[in-house]
C-alpha positions in Angstrom: 0.0 0.0 0.0 1.3 3.4 -0.9 2.0 6.0 1.7 0.4 8.6 -0.6 -3.1 8.9 -2.0 -4.2 9.8 -5.5 -3.5 13.5 -4.8 0.0 12.7 -3.8 -0.7 13.6 -0.1 0.5 11.5 2.8 -2.3 10.1 5.0 -3.2 12.0 8.2 -1.6 10.5 11.3 -2.9 12.0 14.5 0.1 10.7 16.4 2.3 13.2 14.6 0.5 16.0 16.5 0.2 14.5 20.0 3.2 16.3 21.4 2.0 17.5 24.8 0.0 16.2 27.7 -2.7 18.9 27.1 -3.1 17.9 23.4 -3.3 14.2 24.4 -5.9 14.9 27.1 -8.0 16.9 24.6 -7.7 14.2 22.0 -8.8 11.4 24.4 -11.6 13.5 25.7 -12.9 14.1 22.2 -12.6 10.4 21.4 -14.7 9.6 24.6 -17.4 11.8 23.3 -17.7 9.9 20.1 -20.5 7.2 20.3 -18.4 4.7 18.4 -16.4 2.7 21.0 -13.7 2.0 18.5 -12.9 5.8 18.4 -11.5 5.6 21.9 -9.4 2.5 21.1 -8.0 4.3 18.0 -7.2 7.4 20.0 -5.4 5.3 22.7 -3.4 3.6 19.9 -2.5 7.0 18.5 -1.3 8.1 21.9 0.7 4.9 22.3 2.3 5.5 18.9 3.1 9.1 19.7 4.8 8.0 23.0 6.5 5.0 21.4 4.7 1.6 21.1 7.7 -0.4 22.4 8.0 1.8 25.5 4.3 1.8 26.2 4.1 -2.0 25.8 7.1 -2.5 28.1 5.6 -0.1 30.7 2.4 -2.2 30.5 4.2 -5.5 30.7 3.1 -6.5 27.3 4.8 -7.4 24.0 4.5 -4.9 21.3 2.3 -7.2 19.2 0.0 -7.8 22.1 -0.5 -4.1 22.6 -1.3 -3.7 18.9 -3.9 -6.5 19.2 -5.4 -5.0 22.4 -5.8 -1.6 20.7 -7.2 -2.9 17.4 -10.7 -1.6 16.6 -13.3 -4.2 17.7 -11.0 -5.6 20.4 
């Protein structure tokens, strides 16, 4: 799969903009307000990606792959 769409633009990745605790808190709050339960899982995954998946997984006592599975929409 290409990293660019038909317009030549890179896809939006929220984790690129989660650079402060305040921004992360606002992002998670907005995700909680969404009636789709997967929205919050996706937001938590974005935060984990912004902080480093390997570090978050280690801090949680999980393997990286296990963390990805736990944060997969529908999990």
